mmJSON file of the N, C-alpha and C atoms, coordinates in Angstrom:
{"data_MODEL":{"atom_site":{
"group_PDB":["ATOM","ATOM","ATOM","ATOM","ATOM","ATOM","ATOM","ATOM","ATOM","ATOM","ATOM","ATOM","ATOM","ATOM","ATOM","ATOM","ATOM","ATOM","ATOM","ATOM","ATOM","ATOM","ATOM","ATOM","ATOM","ATOM","ATOM","ATOM","ATOM","ATOM","ATOM","ATOM","ATOM","ATOM","ATOM","ATOM","ATOM","ATOM","ATOM","ATOM","ATOM","ATOM","ATOM","ATOM","ATOM","ATOM","ATOM","ATOM","ATOM","ATOM","ATOM","ATOM","ATOM","ATOM","ATOM","ATOM","ATOM","ATOM","ATOM","ATOM","ATOM","ATOM","ATOM","ATOM","ATOM","ATOM","ATOM","ATOM","ATOM","ATOM","ATOM","ATOM","ATOM","ATOM","ATOM","ATOM","ATOM","ATOM","ATOM","ATOM","ATOM","ATOM","ATOM","ATOM","ATOM","ATOM","ATOM","ATOM","ATOM","ATOM","ATOM","ATOM","ATOM","ATOM","ATOM","ATOM","ATOM","ATOM","ATOM","ATOM","ATOM","ATOM","ATOM","ATOM","ATOM","ATOM","ATOM","ATOM","ATOM","ATOM","ATOM","ATOM","ATOM","ATOM","ATOM","ATOM","ATOM","ATOM","ATOM","ATOM","ATOM","ATOM","ATOM","ATOM","ATOM","ATOM","ATOM","ATOM","ATOM","ATOM","ATOM","ATOM","ATOM","ATOM","ATOM","ATOM","ATOM","ATOM","ATOM","ATOM","ATOM","ATOM","ATOM","ATOM","ATOM","ATOM","ATOM","ATOM","ATOM","ATOM","ATOM","ATOM","ATOM","ATOM","ATOM","ATOM","ATOM","ATOM","ATOM","ATOM","ATOM","ATOM","ATOM","ATOM","ATOM","ATOM","ATOM","ATOM","ATOM","ATOM","ATOM","ATOM","ATOM","ATOM","ATOM","ATOM","ATOM","ATOM","ATOM","ATOM","ATOM","ATOM","ATOM","ATOM","ATOM","ATOM","ATOM","ATOM","ATOM","ATOM","ATOM","ATOM","ATOM","ATOM","ATOM","ATOM","ATOM","ATOM","ATOM","ATOM","ATOM","ATOM","ATOM","ATOM","ATOM","ATOM","ATOM","ATOM","ATOM","ATOM","ATOM","ATOM","ATOM","ATOM","ATOM","ATOM","ATOM","ATOM","ATOM","ATOM","ATOM","ATOM","ATOM","ATOM","ATOM","ATOM","ATOM","ATOM","ATOM","ATOM","ATOM","ATOM","ATOM","ATOM","ATOM","ATOM","ATOM"],
"id":[1,2,3,4,5,6,7,8,9,10,11,12,13,14,15,16,17,18,19,20,21,22,23,24,25,26,27,28,29,30,31,32,33,34,35,36,37,38,39,40,41,42,43,44,45,46,47,48,49,50,51,52,53,54,55,56,57,58,59,60,61,62,63,64,65,66,67,68,69,70,71,72,73,74,75,76,77,78,79,80,81,82,83,84,85,86,87,88,89,90,91,92,93,94,95,96,97,98,99,100,101,102,103,104,105,106,107,108,109,110,111,112,113,114,115,116,117,118,119,120,121,122,123,124,125,126,127,128,129,130,131,132,133,134,135,136,137,138,139,140,141,142,143,144,145,146,147,148,149,150,151,152,153,154,155,156,157,158,159,160,161,162,163,164,165,166,167,168,169,170,171,172,173,174,175,176,177,178,179,180,181,182,183,184,185,186,187,188,189,190,191,192,193,194,195,196,197,198,199,200,201,202,203,204,205,206,207,208,209,210,211,212,213,214,215,216,217,218,219,220,221,222,223,224,225,226,227,228,229,230,231,232,233,234,235,236,237],
"type_symbol":["N","C","C","N","C","C","N","C","C","N","C","C","N","C","C","N","C","C","N","C","C","N","C","C","N","C","C","N","C","C","N","C","C","N","C","C","N","C","C","N","C","C","N","C","C","N","C","C","N","C","C","N","C","C","N","C","C","N","C","C","N","C","C","N","C","C","N","C","C","N","C","C","N","C","C","N","C","C","N","C","C","N","C","C","N","C","C","N","C","C","N","C","C","N","C","C","N","C","C","N","C","C","N","C","C","N","C","C","N","C","C","N","C","C","N","C","C","N","C","C","N","C","C","N","C","C","N","C","C","N","C","C","N","C","C","N","C","C","N","C","C","N","C","C","N","C","C","N","C","C","N","C","C","N","C","C","N","C","C","N","C","C","N","C","C","N","C","C","N","C","C","N","C","C","N","C","C","N","C","C","N","C","C","N","C","C","N","C","C","N","C","C","N","C","C","N","C","C","N","C","C","N","C","C","N","C","C","N","C","C","N","C","C","N","C","C","N","C","C","N","C","C","N","C","C","N","C","C","N","C","C","N","C","C","N","C","C"],
"label_atom_id":["N","CA","C","N","CA","C","N","CA","C","N","CA","C","N","CA","C","N","CA","C","N","CA","C","N","CA","C","N","CA","C","N","CA","C","N","CA","C","N","CA","C","N","CA","C","N","CA","C","N","CA","C","N","CA","C","N","CA","C","N","CA","C","N","CA","C","N","CA","C","N","CA","C","N","CA","C","N","CA","C","N","CA","C","N","CA","C","N","CA","C","N","CA","C","N","CA","C","N","CA","C","N","CA","C","N","CA","C","N","CA","C","N","CA","C","N","CA","C","N","CA","C","N","CA","C","N","CA","C","N","CA","C","N","CA","C","N","CA","C","N","CA","C","N","CA","C","N","CA","C","N","CA","C","N","CA","C","N","CA","C","N","CA","C","N","CA","C","N","CA","C","N","CA","C","N","CA","C","N","CA","C","N","CA","C","N","CA","C","N","CA","C","N","CA","C","N","CA","C","N","CA","C","N","CA","C","N","CA","C","N","CA","C","N","CA","C","N","CA","C","N","CA","C","N","CA","C","N","CA","C","N","CA","C","N","CA","C","N","CA","C","N","CA","C","N","CA","C","N","CA","C","N","CA","C","N","CA","C","N","CA","C","N","CA","C","N","CA","C","N","CA","C","N","CA","C"],
"label_alt_id":[null,null,null,null,null,null,null,null,null,null,null,null,null,null,null,null,null,null,null,null,null,null,null,null,null,null,null,null,null,null,null,null,null,null,null,null,null,null,null,null,null,null,null,null,null,null,null,null,null,null,null,null,null,null,null,null,null,null,null,null,null,null,null,null,null,null,null,null,null,null,null,null,null,null,null,null,null,null,null,null,null,null,null,null,null,null,null,null,null,null,null,null,null,null,null,null,null,null,null,null,null,null,null,null,null,null,null,null,null,null,null,null,null,null,null,null,null,null,null,null,null,null,null,null,null,null,null,null,null,null,null,null,null,null,null,null,null,null,null,null,null,null,null,null,null,null,null,null,null,null,null,null,null,null,null,null,null,null,null,null,null,null,null,null,null,null,null,null,null,null,null,null,null,null,null,null,null,null,null,null,null,null,null,null,null,null,null,null,null,null,null,null,null,null,null,null,null,null,null,null,null,null,null,null,null,null,null,null,null,null,null,null,null,null,null,null,null,null,null,null,null,null,null,null,null,null,null,null,null,null,null,null,null,null,null,null,null],
"label_comp_id":["UNK","UNK","UNK","UNK","UNK","UNK","UNK","UNK","UNK","UNK","UNK","UNK","UNK","UNK","UNK","UNK","UNK","UNK","UNK","UNK","UNK","UNK","UNK","UNK","UNK","UNK","UNK","UNK","UNK","UNK","UNK","UNK","UNK","UNK","UNK","UNK","UNK","UNK","UNK","UNK","UNK","UNK","UNK","UNK","UNK","UNK","UNK","UNK","UNK","UNK","UNK","UNK","UNK","UNK","UNK","UNK","UNK","UNK","UNK","UNK","UNK","UNK","UNK","UNK","UNK","UNK","UNK","UNK","UNK","UNK","UNK","UNK","UNK","UNK","UNK","UNK","UNK","UNK","UNK","UNK","UNK","UNK","UNK","UNK","UNK","UNK","UNK","UNK","UNK","UNK","UNK","UNK","UNK","UNK","UNK","UNK","UNK","UNK","UNK","UNK","UNK","UNK","UNK","UNK","UNK","UNK","UNK","UNK","UNK","UNK","UNK","UNK","UNK","UNK","UNK","UNK","UNK","UNK","UNK","UNK","UNK","UNK","UNK","UNK","UNK","UNK","UNK","UNK","UNK","UNK","UNK","UNK","UNK","UNK","UNK","UNK","UNK","UNK","UNK","UNK","UNK","UNK","UNK","UNK","UNK","UNK","UNK","UNK","UNK","UNK","UNK","UNK","UNK","UNK","UNK","UNK","UNK","UNK","UNK","UNK","UNK","UNK","UNK","UNK","UNK","UNK","UNK","UNK","UNK","UNK","UNK","UNK","UNK","UNK","UNK","UNK","UNK","UNK","UNK","UNK","UNK","UNK","UNK","UNK","UNK","UNK","UNK","UNK","UNK","UNK","UNK","UNK","UNK","UNK","UNK","UNK","UNK","UNK","UNK","UNK","UNK","UNK","UNK","UNK","UNK","UNK","UNK","UNK","UNK","UNK","UNK","UNK","UNK","UNK","UNK","UNK","UNK","UNK","UNK","UNK","UNK","UNK","UNK","UNK","UNK","UNK","UNK","UNK","UNK","UNK","UNK","UNK","UNK","UNK","UNK","UNK","UNK"],
"label_asym_id":["A","A","A","A","A","A","A","A","A","A","A","A","A","A","A","A","A","A","A","A","A","A","A","A","A","A","A","A","A","A","A","A","A","A","A","A","A","A","A","A","A","A","A","A","A","A","A","A","A","A","A","A","A","A","A","A","A","A","A","A","A","A","A","A","A","A","A","A","A","A","A","A","A","A","A","A","A","A","A","A","A","A","A","A","A","A","A","A","A","A","A","A","A","A","A","A","A","A","A","A","A","A","A","A","A","A","A","A","A","A","A","A","A","A","A","A","A","A","A","A","A","A","A","A","A","A","A","A","A","A","A","A","A","A","A","A","A","A","A","A","A","A","A","A","A","A","A","A","A","A","A","A","A","A","A","A","A","A","A","A","A","A","A","A","A","A","A","A","A","A","A","A","A","A","A","A","A","A","A","A","A","A","A","A","A","A","A","A","A","A","A","A","A","A","A","A","A","A","A","A","A","A","A","A","A","A","A","A","A","A","A","A","A","A","A","A","A","A","A","A","A","A","A","A","A","A","A","A","A","A","A","A","A","A","A","A","A"],
"label_entity_id":["1","1","1","1","1","1","1","1","1","1","1","1","1","1","1","1","1","1","1","1","1","1","1","1","1","1","1","1","1","1","1","1","1","1","1","1","1","1","1","1","1","1","1","1","1","1","1","1","1","1","1","1","1","1","1","1","1","1","1","1","1","1","1","1","1","1","1","1","1","1","1","1","1","1","1","1","1","1","1","1","1","1","1","1","1","1","1","1","1","1","1","1","1","1","1","1","1","1","1","1","1","1","1","1","1","1","1","1","1","1","1","1","1","1","1","1","1","1","1","1","1","1","1","1","1","1","1","1","1","1","1","1","1","1","1","1","1","1","1","1","1","1","1","1","1","1","1","1","1","1","1","1","1","1","1","1","1","1","1","1","1","1","1","1","1","1","1","1","1","1","1","1","1","1","1","1","1","1","1","1","1","1","1","1","1","1","1","1","1","1","1","1","1","1","1","1","1","1","1","1","1","1","1","1","1","1","1","1","1","1","1","1","1","1","1","1","1","1","1","1","1","1","1","1","1","1","1","1","1","1","1","1","1","1","1","1","1"],
"label_seq_id":[1,1,1,2,2,2,3,3,3,4,4,4,5,5,5,6,6,6,7,7,7,8,8,8,9,9,9,10,10,10,11,11,11,12,12,12,13,13,13,14,14,14,15,15,15,16,16,16,17,17,17,18,18,18,19,19,19,20,20,20,21,21,21,22,22,22,23,23,23,24,24,24,25,25,25,26,26,26,27,27,27,28,28,28,29,29,29,30,30,30,31,31,31,32,32,32,33,33,33,34,34,34,35,35,35,36,36,36,37,37,37,38,38,38,39,39,39,40,40,40,41,41,41,42,42,42,43,43,43,44,44,44,45,45,45,46,46,46,47,47,47,48,48,48,49,49,49,50,50,50,51,51,51,52,52,52,53,53,53,54,54,54,55,55,55,56,56,56,57,57,57,58,58,58,59,59,59,60,60,60,61,61,61,62,62,62,63,63,63,64,64,64,65,65,65,66,66,66,67,67,67,68,68,68,69,69,69,70,70,70,71,71,71,72,72,72,73,73,73,74,74,74,75,75,75,76,76,76,77,77,77,78,78,78,79,79,79],
"pdbx_PDB_ins_code":[null,null,null,null,null,null,null,null,null,null,null,null,null,null,null,null,null,null,null,null,null,null,null,null,null,null,null,null,null,null,null,null,null,null,null,null,null,null,null,null,null,null,null,null,null,null,null,null,null,null,null,null,null,null,null,null,null,null,null,null,null,null,null,null,null,null,null,null,null,null,null,null,null,null,null,null,null,null,null,null,null,null,null,null,null,null,null,null,null,null,null,null,null,null,null,null,null,null,null,null,null,null,null,null,null,null,null,null,null,null,null,null,null,null,null,null,null,null,null,null,null,null,null,null,null,null,null,null,null,null,null,null,null,null,null,null,null,null,null,null,null,null,null,null,null,null,null,null,null,null,null,null,null,null,null,null,null,null,null,null,null,null,null,null,null,null,null,null,null,null,null,null,null,null,null,null,null,null,null,null,null,null,null,null,null,null,null,null,null,null,null,null,null,null,null,null,null,null,null,null,null,null,null,null,null,null,null,null,null,null,null,null,null,null,null,null,null,null,null,null,null,null,null,null,null,null,null,null,null,null,null,null,null,null,null,null,null],
"Cartn_x":[-8.03,-7.842,-8.777,-10.14,-11.24,-12.225,-11.877,-12.501,-12.219,-10.921,-10.081,-11.156,-10.728,-11.242,-12.11,-13.725,-14.78,-15.115,-14.28,-14.349,-14.161,-13.211,-12.82,-13.595,-14.681,-15.783,-15.285,-14.005,-13.145,-14.073,-14.208,-15.007,-14.64,-12.965,-12.36,-10.782,-10.172,-9.078,-8.307,-7.399,-6.691,-5.552,-5.465,-4.633,-3.837,-2.325,-1.964,-0.747,-0.682,0.305,-0.127,-0.243,-0.657,-0.26,1.007,2.236,1.89,3.061,3.31,3.021,3.187,3.045,3.547,5.264,6.202,5.604,5.314,4.638,3.679,2.326,1.039,0.729,1.975,1.885,0.999,0.157,-0.861,-0.569,-1.003,-0.854,-1.644,-2.568,-2.891,-1.668,-1.319,-0.126,-1.355,-1.308,-1.546,-0.637,-0.277,1.375,0.588,0.969,0.606,1.499,1.83,3.333,4.017,5.192,6.341,6.599,5.604,5.252,4.729,4.677,3.434,2.384,1.69,0.54,-0.098,0.183,0.267,-0.846,-1.725,-2.281,-2.315,-2.034,-1.936,-3.253,-2.959,-4.33,-4.281,-3.294,-3.05,-1.793,-2.107,-0.734,0.345,0.875,2.133,3.009,1.863,2.115,3.462,3.189,4.341,5.721,5.938,7.018,8.239,7.898,8.253,8.498,8.301,8.507,9.796,10.685,12.362,11.772,13.158,13.339,14.455,14.52,16.335,16.193,17.393,17.83,16.559,16.114,14.541,13.297,13.703,11.934,11.963,10.186,9.718,9.615,10.007,10.193,9.855,7.932,7.633,7.65,7.563,7.661,7.458,7.785,7.794,8.286,7.789,8.06,9.294,9.692,11.169,12.179,12.11,13.431,12.779,14.136,13.759,13.575,12.457,11.988,11.841,12.406,12.394,10.682,10.06,8.69,7.245,6.803,5.468,4.94,4.47,4.012,2.869,1.557,0.907,0.126,-0.959,-1.193,-3.273,-3.806,-4.898,-5.306,-5.635,-6.707,-7.922,-8.225,-9.575,-10.231,-11.26,-12.075,-12.912,-13.04,-14.02,-15.176,-16.451,-17.711,-18.13,-18.724,-19.682,-18.564,-17.49,-16.75,-16.621],
"Cartn_y":[3.099,4.116,4.706,5.43,5.727,4.407,3.38,2.239,2.308,2.163,1.474,3.086,4.037,4.971,5.182,4.709,4.088,3.647,2.121,1.037,1.458,2.581,3.245,4.139,4.563,5.818,7.252,7.119,8.72,9.246,10.636,11.551,12.563,12.843,13.559,13.245,13.544,12.499,13.116,13.193,13.532,12.62,12.153,11.36,12.056,12.497,13.322,12.535,11.092,10.586,8.999,8.766,7.573,7.028,6.355,5.785,4.068,3.723,2.144,1.564,0.394,-0.527,0.249,0.586,0.388,2.394,3.291,4.681,4.453,3.734,3.606,2.703,1.715,0.95,1.151,0.485,0.329,-0.861,-0.95,-1.748,-1.976,-3.369,-3.158,-3.858,-3.205,-4.41,-4.454,-5.886,-6.115,-6.859,-6.479,-7.339,-8.742,-10.133,-11.133,-11.686,-11.347,-11.875,-10.859,-12.272,-11.127,-10.827,-11.213,-11.444,-10.311,-9.637,-8.827,-9.815,-9.152,-9.765,-8.606,-9.005,-7.511,-7.871,-7.243,-7.221,-6.092,-6.834,-5.381,-5.536,-3.882,-3.147,-4.206,-4.88,-5.464,-6.17,-7.468,-8.446,-8.129,-7.484,-7.233,-6.074,-5.398,-4.685,-5.27,-6.495,-7.634,-7.291,-6.782,-7.081,-5.414,-4.868,-4.155,-4.223,-4.771,-5.356,-6.176,-6.731,-6.909,-8.421,-9.093,-10.639,-10.194,-10.516,-10.305,-11.696,-12.038,-13.52,-14.362,-14.676,-15.195,-14.681,-13.561,-13.272,-11.775,-12.004,-10.66,-9.206,-8.463,-7.064,-6.112,-5.921,-5.113,-3.609,-2.914,-1.371,-0.392,0.604,1.376,0.751,-0.316,-0.695,-1.127,-1.708,-2.396,-2.029,-0.819,-0.23,1.056,2.065,3.75,3.263,4.853,4.146,5.789,6.52,8.077,7.859,7.727,7.85,8.255,9.2,9.676,8.255,8.708,7.559,8.274,7.38,8.173,6.993,7.439,6.036,6.078,5.581,5.222,5.237,5.437,5.099,4.979,4.011,3.651,4.493,5.198,5.973,5.374,5.897,5.088,5.478,4.21,4.762,6.129,6.994,8.144,9.345,9.261,10.268,10.664],
"Cartn_z":[-8.226,-6.922,-6.896,-7.747,-6.988,-6.178,-6.808,-6.166,-4.054,-4.637,-3.061,-2.201,-3.227,-1.861,-1.663,-3.288,-2.313,-1.207,-1.162,-0.379,0.682,1.136,2.213,2.522,1.611,1.998,2.313,1.628,1.709,0.965,1.833,1.394,0.138,0.404,-0.386,-0.508,-1.505,-2.13,-3.49,-3.619,-4.877,-5.067,-5.979,-6.974,-7.836,-7.52,-8.262,-9.571,-9.458,-10.308,-10.475,-11.953,-12.53,-13.342,-13.316,-14.299,-14.587,-14.329,-14.354,-12.714,-12.757,-11.287,-10.075,-10.535,-9.801,-8.707,-9.688,-9.654,-8.791,-9.217,-8.273,-7.74,-7.048,-5.588,-4.965,-4.762,-3.322,-3.004,-1.352,-0.483,0.155,1.005,2.477,3.411,4.389,5.001,6.292,7.348,8.162,8.826,9.878,11.217,11.402,11.07,12.155,12.228,13.649,14.767,13.719,13.777,13.179,11.612,10.924,9.653,9.063,7.549,7.182,6.286,6.173,5.716,4.45,3.125,1.952,1.198,1.065,-0.516,-1.149,-2.222,-3.239,-4.102,-4.727,-5.228,-6.791,-7.294,-8.896,-8.774,-8.76,-8.288,-8.614,-9.881,-10.923,-9.788,-9.008,-7.908,-6.714,-6.746,-5.845,-5.932,-7.689,-8.452,-7.648,-7.055,-6.263,-4.991,-4.075,-3.289,-3.671,-2.216,-2.141,-1.423,-1.288,-0.709,-0.285,1.237,1.937,2.6,2.337,3.017,2.977,1.614,1.89,2.574,3.067,3.547,3.227,3.164,2.492,3.147,2.134,2.441,2.289,2.194,1.839,1.982,0.708,-0.196,0.787,1.135,2.537,3.608,3.809,5.3,5.828,4.804,5.048,4.439,2.973,2.6,2.267,2.412,1.759,0.827,0.202,-0.935,-1.69,-2.611,-3.187,-3.588,-3.553,-4.11,-2.701,-2.977,-2.202,-1.295,0.092,0.38,1.531,1.436,1.871,2.785,3.789,4.26,4.37,4.992,5.214,6.821,7.782,9.058,9.075,10.154,9.934,10.981,10.298,11.458,12.321,13.515,14.292,14.032,14.485,13.797,15.337,14.238,15.007,14.781,14.274,14.092,12.568],
"occupancy":[1.0,1.0,1.0,1.0,1.0,1.0,1.0,1.0,1.0,1.0,1.0,1.0,1.0,1.0,1.0,1.0,1.0,1.0,1.0,1.0,1.0,1.0,1.0,1.0,1.0,1.0,1.0,1.0,1.0,1.0,1.0,1.0,1.0,1.0,1.0,1.0,1.0,1.0,1.0,1.0,1.0,1.0,1.0,1.0,1.0,1.0,1.0,1.0,1.0,1.0,1.0,1.0,1.0,1.0,1.0,1.0,1.0,1.0,1.0,1.0,1.0,1.0,1.0,1.0,1.0,1.0,1.0,1.0,1.0,1.0,1.0,1.0,1.0,1.0,1.0,1.0,1.0,1.0,1.0,1.0,1.0,1.0,1.0,1.0,1.0,1.0,1.0,1.0,1.0,1.0,1.0,1.0,1.0,1.0,1.0,1.0,1.0,1.0,1.0,1.0,1.0,1.0,1.0,1.0,1.0,1.0,1.0,1.0,1.0,1.0,1.0,1.0,1.0,1.0,1.0,1.0,1.0,1.0,1.0,1.0,1.0,1.0,1.0,1.0,1.0,1.0,1.0,1.0,1.0,1.0,1.0,1.0,1.0,1.0,1.0,1.0,1.0,1.0,1.0,1.0,1.0,1.0,1.0,1.0,1.0,1.0,1.0,1.0,1.0,1.0,1.0,1.0,1.0,1.0,1.0,1.0,1.0,1.0,1.0,1.0,1.0,1.0,1.0,1.0,1.0,1.0,1.0,1.0,1.0,1.0,1.0,1.0,1.0,1.0,1.0,1.0,1.0,1.0,1.0,1.0,1.0,1.0,1.0,1.0,1.0,1.0,1.0,1.0,1.0,1.0,1.0,1.0,1.0,1.0,1.0,1.0,1.0,1.0,1.0,1.0,1.0,1.0,1.0,1.0,1.0,1.0,1.0,1.0,1.0,1.0,1.0,1.0,1.0,1.0,1.0,1.0,1.0,1.0,1.0,1.0,1.0,1.0,1.0,1.0,1.0,1.0,1.0,1.0,1.0,1.0,1.0,1.0,1.0,1.0,1.0,1.0,1.0],
"B_iso_or_equiv":[0.0,0.0,0.0,0.0,0.0,0.0,0.0,0.0,0.0,0.0,0.0,0.0,0.0,0.0,0.0,0.0,0.0,0.0,0.0,0.0,0.0,0.0,0.0,0.0,0.0,0.0,0.0,0.0,0.0,0.0,0.0,0.0,0.0,0.0,0.0,0.0,0.0,0.0,0.0,0.0,0.0,0.0,0.0,0.0,0.0,0.0,0.0,0.0,0.0,0.0,0.0,0.0,0.0,0.0,0.0,0.0,0.0,0.0,0.0,0.0,0.0,0.0,0.0,0.0,0.0,0.0,0.0,0.0,0.0,0.0,0.0,0.0,0.0,0.0,0.0,0.0,0.0,0.0,0.0,0.0,0.0,0.0,0.0,0.0,0.0,0.0,0.0,0.0,0.0,0.0,0.0,0.0,0.0,0.0,0.0,0.0,0.0,0.0,0.0,0.0,0.0,0.0,0.0,0.0,0.0,0.0,0.0,0.0,0.0,0.0,0.0,0.0,0.0,0.0,0.0,0.0,0.0,0.0,0.0,0.0,0.0,0.0,0.0,0.0,0.0,0.0,0.0,0.0,0.0,0.0,0.0,0.0,0.0,0.0,0.0,0.0,0.0,0.0,0.0,0.0,0.0,0.0,0.0,0.0,0.0,0.0,0.0,0.0,0.0,0.0,0.0,0.0,0.0,0.0,0.0,0.0,0.0,0.0,0.0,0.0,0.0,0.0,0.0,0.0,0.0,0.0,0.0,0.0,0.0,0.0,0.0,0.0,0.0,0.0,0.0,0.0,0.0,0.0,0.0,0.0,0.0,0.0,0.0,0.0,0.0,0.0,0.0,0.0,0.0,0.0,0.0,0.0,0.0,0.0,0.0,0.0,0.0,0.0,0.0,0.0,0.0,0.0,0.0,0.0,0.0,0.0,0.0,0.0,0.0,0.0,0.0,0.0,0.0,0.0,0.0,0.0,0.0,0.0,0.0,0.0,0.0,0.0,0.0,0.0,0.0,0.0,0.0,0.0,0.0,0.0,0.0,0.0,0.0,0.0,0.0,0.0,0.0],
"pdbx_formal_charge":[null,null,null,null,null,null,null,null,null,null,null,null,null,null,null,null,null,null,null,null,null,null,null,null,null,null,null,null,null,null,null,null,null,null,null,null,null,null,null,null,null,null,null,null,null,null,null,null,null,null,null,null,null,null,null,null,null,null,null,null,null,null,null,null,null,null,null,null,null,null,null,null,null,null,null,null,null,null,null,null,null,null,null,null,null,null,null,null,null,null,null,null,null,null,null,null,null,null,null,null,null,null,null,null,null,null,null,null,null,null,null,null,null,null,null,null,null,null,null,null,null,null,null,null,null,null,null,null,null,null,null,null,null,null,null,null,null,null,null,null,null,null,null,null,null,null,null,null,null,null,null,null,null,null,null,null,null,null,null,null,null,null,null,null,null,null,null,null,null,null,null,null,null,null,null,null,null,null,null,null,null,null,null,null,null,null,null,null,null,null,null,null,null,null,null,null,null,null,null,null,null,null,null,null,null,null,null,null,null,null,null,null,null,null,null,null,null,null,null,null,null,null,null,null,null,null,null,null,null,null,null,null,null,null,null,null,null],
"auth_seq_id":[1,1,1,2,2,2,3,3,3,4,4,4,5,5,5,6,6,6,7,7,7,8,8,8,9,9,9,10,10,10,11,11,11,12,12,12,13,13,13,14,14,14,15,15,15,16,16,16,17,17,17,18,18,18,19,19,19,20,20,20,21,21,21,22,22,22,23,23,23,24,24,24,25,25,25,26,26,26,27,27,27,28,28,28,29,29,29,30,30,30,31,31,31,32,32,32,33,33,33,34,34,34,35,35,35,36,36,36,37,37,37,38,38,38,39,39,39,40,40,40,41,41,41,42,42,42,43,43,43,44,44,44,45,45,45,46,46,46,47,47,47,48,48,48,49,49,49,50,50,50,51,51,51,52,52,52,53,53,53,54,54,54,55,55,55,56,56,56,57,57,57,58,58,58,59,59,59,60,60,60,61,61,61,62,62,62,63,63,63,64,64,64,65,65,65,66,66,66,67,67,67,68,68,68,69,69,69,70,70,70,71,71,71,72,72,72,73,73,73,74,74,74,75,75,75,76,76,76,77,77,77,78,78,78,79,79,79],
"auth_comp_id":["UNK","UNK","UNK","UNK","UNK","UNK","UNK","UNK","UNK","UNK","UNK","UNK","UNK","UNK","UNK","UNK","UNK","UNK","UNK","UNK","UNK","UNK","UNK","UNK","UNK","UNK","UNK","UNK","UNK","UNK","UNK","UNK","UNK","UNK","UNK","UNK","UNK","UNK","UNK","UNK","UNK","UNK","UNK","UNK","UNK","UNK","UNK","UNK","UNK","UNK","UNK","UNK","UNK","UNK","UNK","UNK","UNK","UNK","UNK","UNK","UNK","UNK","UNK","UNK","UNK","UNK","UNK","UNK","UNK","UNK","UNK","UNK","UNK","UNK","UNK","UNK","UNK","UNK","UNK","UNK","UNK","UNK","UNK","UNK","UNK","UNK","UNK","UNK","UNK","UNK","UNK","UNK","UNK","UNK","UNK","UNK","UNK","UNK","UNK","UNK","UNK","UNK","UNK","UNK","UNK","UNK","UNK","UNK","UNK","UNK","UNK","UNK","UNK","UNK","UNK","UNK","UNK","UNK","UNK","UNK","UNK","UNK","UNK","UNK","UNK","UNK","UNK","UNK","UNK","UNK","UNK","UNK","UNK","UNK","UNK","UNK","UNK","UNK","UNK","UNK","UNK","UNK","UNK","UNK","UNK","UNK","UNK","UNK","UNK","UNK","UNK","UNK","UNK","UNK","UNK","UNK","UNK","UNK","UNK","UNK","UNK","UNK","UNK","UNK","UNK","UNK","UNK","UNK","UNK","UNK","UNK","UNK","UNK","UNK","UNK","UNK","UNK","UNK","UNK","UNK","UNK","UNK","UNK","UNK","UNK","UNK","UNK","UNK","UNK","UNK","UNK","UNK","UNK","UNK","UNK","UNK","UNK","UNK","UNK","UNK","UNK","UNK","UNK","UNK","UNK","UNK","UNK","UNK","UNK","UNK","UNK","UNK","UNK","UNK","UNK","UNK","UNK","UNK","UNK","UNK","UNK","UNK","UNK","UNK","UNK","UNK","UNK","UNK","UNK","UNK","UNK","UNK","UNK","UNK","UNK","UNK","UNK"],
"auth_asym_id":["A","A","A","A","A","A","A","A","A","A","A","A","A","A","A","A","A","A","A","A","A","A","A","A","A","A","A","A","A","A","A","A","A","A","A","A","A","A","A","A","A","A","A","A","A","A","A","A","A","A","A","A","A","A","A","A","A","A","A","A","A","A","A","A","A","A","A","A","A","A","A","A","A","A","A","A","A","A","A","A","A","A","A","A","A","A","A","A","A","A","A","A","A","A","A","A","A","A","A","A","A","A","A","A","A","A","A","A","A","A","A","A","A","A","A","A","A","A","A","A","A","A","A","A","A","A","A","A","A","A","A","A","A","A","A","A","A","A","A","A","A","A","A","A","A","A","A","A","A","A","A","A","A","A","A","A","A","A","A","A","A","A","A","A","A","A","A","A","A","A","A","A","A","A","A","A","A","A","A","A","A","A","A","A","A","A","A","A","A","A","A","A","A","A","A","A","A","A","A","A","A","A","A","A","A","A","A","A","A","A","A","A","A","A","A","A","A","A","A","A","A","A","A","A","A","A","A","A","A","A","A","A","A","A","A","A","A"],
"auth_atom_id":["N","CA","C","N","CA","C","N","CA","C","N","CA","C","N","CA","C","N","CA","C","N","CA","C","N","CA","C","N","CA","C","N","CA","C","N","CA","C","N","CA","C","N","CA","C","N","CA","C","N","CA","C","N","CA","C","N","CA","C","N","CA","C","N","CA","C","N","CA","C","N","CA","C","N","CA","C","N","CA","C","N","CA","C","N","CA","C","N","CA","C","N","CA","C","N","CA","C","N","CA","C","N","CA","C","N","CA","C","N","CA","C","N","CA","C","N","CA","C","N","CA","C","N","CA","C","N","CA","C","N","CA","C","N","CA","C","N","CA","C","N","CA","C","N","CA","C","N","CA","C","N","CA","C","N","CA","C","N","CA","C","N","CA","C","N","CA","C","N","CA","C","N","CA","C","N","CA","C","N","CA","C","N","CA","C","N","CA","C","N","CA","C","N","CA","C","N","CA","C","N","CA","C","N","CA","C","N","CA","C","N","CA","C","N","CA","C","N","CA","C","N","CA","C","N","CA","C","N","CA","C","N","CA","C","N","CA","C","N","CA","C","N","CA","C","N","CA","C","N","CA","C","N","CA","C","N","CA","C","N","CA","C","N","CA","C","N","CA","C","N","CA","C","N","CA","C"],
"pdbx_PDB_model_num":[1,1,1,1,1,1,1,1,1,1,1,1,1,1,1,1,1,1,1,1,1,1,1,1,1,1,1,1,1,1,1,1,1,1,1,1,1,1,1,1,1,1,1,1,1,1,1,1,1,1,1,1,1,1,1,1,1,1,1,1,1,1,1,1,1,1,1,1,1,1,1,1,1,1,1,1,1,1,1,1,1,1,1,1,1,1,1,1,1,1,1,1,1,1,1,1,1,1,1,1,1,1,1,1,1,1,1,1,1,1,1,1,1,1,1,1,1,1,1,1,1,1,1,1,1,1,1,1,1,1,1,1,1,1,1,1,1,1,1,1,1,1,1,1,1,1,1,1,1,1,1,1,1,1,1,1,1,1,1,1,1,1,1,1,1,1,1,1,1,1,1,1,1,1,1,1,1,1,1,1,1,1,1,1,1,1,1,1,1,1,1,1,1,1,1,1,1,1,1,1,1,1,1,1,1,1,1,1,1,1,1,1,1,1,1,1,1,1,1,1,1,1,1,1,1,1,1,1,1,1,1,1,1,1,1,1,1]
}}}
């Protein structure tokens, strides 16, 4: 997780829960037309995602989840 924060040049972060892949799920989502391109931090994390009617449904975006959720946004240069 620290490497992800470093890669995004995060200056301050707090990680509160480190357990199984389901609990530490982390992915970067990118919209490509009608579908999502999902990059998981660790390959096994994709096991938590679902498929409905043969279509990929990313966790947190496609169905309710009782786990914590946070997101990162890109800071514009100069801010």
